[in-house]
C-alpha positions as CSV (number, residue, x, y, z in Angstrom):
1,M,-4.5,3.2,26.0
2,I,-7.8,4.1,25.3
3,R,-6.5,7.6,24.7
4,A,-3.7,6.6,22.4
5,F,-6.3,4.3,20.5
6,L,-8.4,7.3,19.9
7,D,-5.6,9.7,19.0
8,G,-5.1,6.8,16.1
9,V,-8.8,7.3,15.0
10,R,-8.3,11.2,15.1
11,L,-5.3,10.6,13.0
12,F,-7.3,8.9,10.4
13,L,-9.9,11.7,10.5
14,R,-7.1,14.5,10.2
15,G,-5.9,12.4,7.0
16,F,-9.4,12.4,5.4
17,G,-9.9,16.2,6.1
18,T,-6.6,17.2,4.8
19,Y,-7.1,14.8,1.7
20,A,-11.0,15.9,0.9
21,R,-10.1,19.5,0.7
22,N,-8.3,19.0,-2.4
23,P,-10.4,17.9,-5.5
24,K,-7.2,17.0,-7.4
25,M,-5.8,14.7,-4.9
26,V,-9.4,13.3,-4.6
27,L,-9.3,12.2,-8.5
28,L,-5.7,11.2,-8.3
29,G,-6.3,9.0,-5.3
30,L,-9.4,7.1,-7.0
31,I,-7.4,5.9,-9.9
32,P,-5.6,3.2,-8.4
33,A,-8.7,1.7,-6.2
34,V,-10.8,1.8,-9.4
35,I,-8.1,-0.4,-11.4
36,A,-8.0,-2.9,-8.4
37,G,-11.5,-3.1,-8.3
38,V,-12.0,-3.8,-11.9
39,L,-9.2,-6.7,-11.5
40,F,-10.9,-7.9,-8.7
41,V,-14.2,-8.3,-9.7
42,A,-13.1,-9.9,-13.1
43,A,-11.5,-12.4,-11.2
44,F,-14.4,-13.3,-8.6
45,V,-16.6,-13.6,-11.5
46,G,-14.3,-16.0,-13.4
47,W,-14.1,-18.0,-10.0
48,I,-18.0,-17.8,-10.1
49,A,-17.6,-19.4,-13.4
50,V,-15.7,-22.4,-12.6
51,V,-16.4,-22.7,-8.8
52,V,-19.0,-25.6,-9.5
53,D,-16.3,-27.7,-11.6
54,V,-13.8,-26.9,-8.7
55,A,-16.1,-28.2,-6.3
56,G,-16.8,-31.5,-8.0
57,W,-12.8,-31.8,-8.1
58,V,-12.5,-31.8,-4.5
59,T,-15.0,-33.9,-3.6
60,P,-14.6,-37.3,-5.9
61,F,-15.5,-39.1,-3.1
62,A,-19.1,-37.9,-3.8
63,D,-19.2,-39.5,-7.4
64,D,-20.8,-42.8,-6.1
65,W,-23.5,-41.2,-3.9
66,S,-27.1,-40.5,-4.8
67,A,-27.5,-37.3,-7.4
68,G,-29.7,-35.5,-4.5
69,T,-26.9,-35.9,-1.7
70,R,-24.0,-35.5,-4.2
71,D,-25.8,-32.2,-5.6
72,A,-26.4,-30.9,-2.0
73,V,-22.5,-31.7,-0.9
74,R,-21.3,-30.0,-3.9
75,G,-23.4,-27.1,-3.6
76,A,-22.4,-26.5,0.0
77,V,-18.7,-26.7,-0.9
78,A,-19.2,-24.3,-3.9
79,V,-20.6,-21.6,-1.6
80,A,-17.7,-22.0,0.9
81,L,-15.2,-21.7,-2.1
82,L,-17.1,-18.5,-3.1
83,A,-17.1,-17.2,0.2
84,L,-13.2,-18.1,0.8
85,G,-12.8,-16.4,-2.6
86,G,-14.3,-13.3,-1.2
87,L,-12.4,-13.7,1.9
88,I,-9.1,-13.7,0.0
89,G,-10.1,-10.9,-2.0
90,V,-10.9,-8.7,1.1
91,L,-7.3,-9.5,2.7
92,T,-5.3,-8.9,-0.5
93,F,-7.3,-5.9,-2.0
94,T,-5.5,-3.4,0.1
95,A,-1.9,-4.6,-0.7
96,V,-2.8,-5.0,-4.6
97,T,-4.6,-1.6,-4.6
98,L,-1.3,-0.1,-3.1
99,F,0.8,-1.8,-5.3
100,I,-1.1,-0.6,-8.1
101,G,-1.1,3.0,-6.6
102,D,2.2,3.1,-5.5
103,P,2.9,6.4,-7.8
104,F,-0.2,8.0,-7.0
105,Y,-0.2,7.7,-3.2
106,E,3.4,8.6,-3.4
107,K,2.3,11.9,-4.3
108,I,-0.1,12.4,-1.8
109,S,2.2,11.0,0.8
110,E,5.0,13.2,-0.3
111,W,2.8,16.5,-0.4
112,V,1.6,15.7,3.3
113,E,5.6,15.4,4.3
114,E,5.9,18.7,2.5
115,Q,3.1,20.4,4.6
116,H,5.0,19.4,7.9
117,G,8.4,20.0,7.5
118,G,9.7,17.7,4.8
119,V,11.6,14.4,5.4
120,P,15.0,14.9,7.6
121,N,17.5,12.5,6.3
122,G,15.8,11.3,3.1
123,V,17.2,8.8,1.2
124,D,17.0,8.9,-2.6
125,V,16.0,5.1,-3.7
126,P,16.2,4.3,-7.4
127,W,12.3,3.9,-8.3
128,W,12.8,-0.1,-9.5
129,R,14.4,-0.8,-5.8
130,S,11.6,0.9,-4.4
131,L,8.9,-1.1,-6.5
132,W,11.0,-4.5,-5.8
133,H,10.9,-3.9,-1.9
134,S,7.3,-2.8,-2.0
135,L,6.4,-5.9,-4.0
136,L,8.3,-8.1,-1.4
137,D,6.9,-6.5,1.5
138,S,3.4,-6.7,0.0
139,A,3.5,-10.2,-0.7
140,R,4.8,-10.9,3.0
141,L,1.7,-9.0,4.5
142,I,-0.5,-10.9,2.1
143,A,0.7,-14.3,3.3
144,F,0.5,-13.1,6.7
145,G,-3.1,-11.9,6.3
146,I,-4.0,-15.5,4.7
147,V,-2.4,-17.5,7.4
148,I,-4.3,-15.5,10.1
149,G,-7.4,-14.8,8.1
150,I,-8.3,-18.3,7.1
151,P,-8.6,-19.6,10.8
152,L,-10.4,-16.5,11.8
153,F,-12.8,-16.9,9.2
154,L,-13.3,-21.0,10.0
155,C,-13.7,-19.5,13.8
156,G,-16.4,-17.5,12.7
157,F,-18.6,-21.1,12.4
158,I,-18.2,-21.7,16.2
159,P,-21.6,-20.6,18.0
160,I,-21.3,-17.4,20.2
161,V,-17.7,-16.9,19.9
162,G,-17.8,-16.8,16.1
163,Q,-20.4,-13.6,16.2
164,T,-18.7,-12.1,19.2
165,L,-15.2,-12.5,19.9
166,V,-14.1,-13.3,16.1
167,P,-15.0,-10.0,14.7
168,V,-13.1,-8.3,17.4
169,V,-10.0,-10.2,16.7
170,A,-10.4,-9.8,13.0
171,A,-10.8,-6.0,13.5
172,L,-7.8,-5.6,15.8
173,F,-5.5,-7.8,13.5
174,G,-7.0,-6.2,10.2
175,G,-6.3,-2.7,11.6
176,W,-2.6,-3.5,12.9
177,R,-1.6,-5.1,8.9
178,L,-3.5,-2.0,7.5
179,A,-1.2,0.4,9.5
180,L,1.5,-1.5,8.7
181,E,1.0,-1.4,5.2
182,L,-0.2,2.4,4.9
183,V,3.0,3.8,6.4
184,G,5.3,2.0,3.9
185,S,5.5,5.3,1.6
186,A,6.7,7.4,4.5
187,F,9.2,4.5,5.7
188,Y,10.6,3.8,2.1
189,R,11.2,7.6,1.8
190,R,13.5,7.2,4.8
191,G,15.3,4.0,3.6
192,L,13.4,2.0,6.3
193,R,11.8,-1.5,5.3
194,L,8.9,-3.7,6.8
195,P,11.2,-4.8,10.1
196,D,11.8,-0.8,11.0
197,R,7.8,-0.2,10.7
198,R,7.0,-3.1,13.3
199,V,9.5,-1.6,15.6
200,A,8.3,2.0,15.3
201,L,4.8,1.2,15.3
202,R,5.2,-1.1,18.8
203,T,6.3,1.8,20.2
204,N,2.9,3.2,20.4
205,R,0.5,-0.1,19.3
206,P,-2.8,1.6,20.7
207,K,-2.5,4.5,18.3
208,A,-1.4,2.4,15.5
209,L,-4.4,0.2,16.3
210,G,-6.8,3.0,16.7
211,F,-5.8,4.2,13.0
212,G,-5.8,1.1,11.5
213,V,-9.1,-0.1,12.9
214,A,-10.9,3.0,12.0
215,V,-9.5,2.4,8.5
216,F,-10.5,-1.5,8.4
217,C,-14.0,-0.7,9.6
218,C,-14.5,2.2,6.9
219,C,-13.3,-0.8,4.3
220,L,-15.8,-3.0,5.2
221,I,-18.6,-0.5,3.8
222,P,-19.3,-1.3,0.4
223,F,-16.9,1.0,-2.0
224,G,-15.7,2.3,1.3
225,A,-12.0,1.2,0.4
226,V,-12.1,3.1,-2.9
227,L,-12.9,6.0,-1.1
228,V,-11.0,5.8,2.1
229,M,-7.7,4.6,0.9
230,P,-6.1,7.9,-0.4
231,A,-7.1,9.7,2.7
232,A,-5.9,6.6,4.7
233,V,-2.3,7.2,3.1
234,A,-2.5,10.8,4.2
235,G,-3.1,9.7,7.8
236,A,-0.7,7.1,7.5
237,T,1.7,9.7,6.6
238,L,1.3,11.7,9.8
239,L,1.3,8.5,11.8
240,A,4.9,7.4,10.5
241,R,6.1,10.9,11.4
242,Q,4.7,11.0,14.7
243,S,6.1,7.2,15.3
244,L,9.6,8.8,14.3
245,N,9.1,11.6,16.6
246,Q,9.0,14.1,13.6
247,P,6.7,17.3,13.8
248,T,2.9,17.1,12.3
249,D,1.8,20.1,14.1
250,G,0.1,23.1,12.1
251,P,-2.5,22.9,9.7
252,P,-1.4,22.0,6.2
253,Q,-1.5,24.3,3.1
254,L,-4.3,23.6,0.6
255,A,-2.2,23.6,-2.7
256,P,-1.1,20.0,-3.4
257,P,2.4,19.8,-5.6
258,A,2.0,20.1,-9.4
């Protein structure tokens, strides 16, 4: 199990090396993450502007309290709402970036596939259908992330457990969700959907977790997601091929497709 987990980490590093050797691919991969980053920063700034009013709206019971107590309670609620907004942003950033960058990451994934033998029995799916399926699957993953992420966030306030067990569980959960998201392009190319991804990755869950946890940890670094996401897509394409028993041997060529 440990060896398979480390194999997953090595897949991420292999994808990173493959991607980093191509400056054109680096530039291509940064565009969607920058767009998503600007949108999320704008949304968070807007949330900061209204969070005090929202804190007052959710605490009507404090209207008759003394000014000091009322302001302290609503200040604490505002801080909690800001933290919750940041958590939701972290949980949804990857899915939104993947949705925005679908055509960009698709090119990176296609290039990696071509360097390792192409796609046997590939399915030519119309772009509008692929976009719709991607939107539906991303929405399901976002909902799943919020449902699990909020309880983990609350458990983080439990003494000792919140500082030891919860971060580990959060990393494993986040890594699994990231692995499911990132292999999406390779599976869509074969006419496969989210349930098919789950079945394929479960056949070697430790490897998928190793890959996903490595990506998750890199995304915790400030601006890490912006730099890591394209390389993660390249590594996820290799993970998808291995999960489907397709070859990934041999060093890829350095020339990206036009």
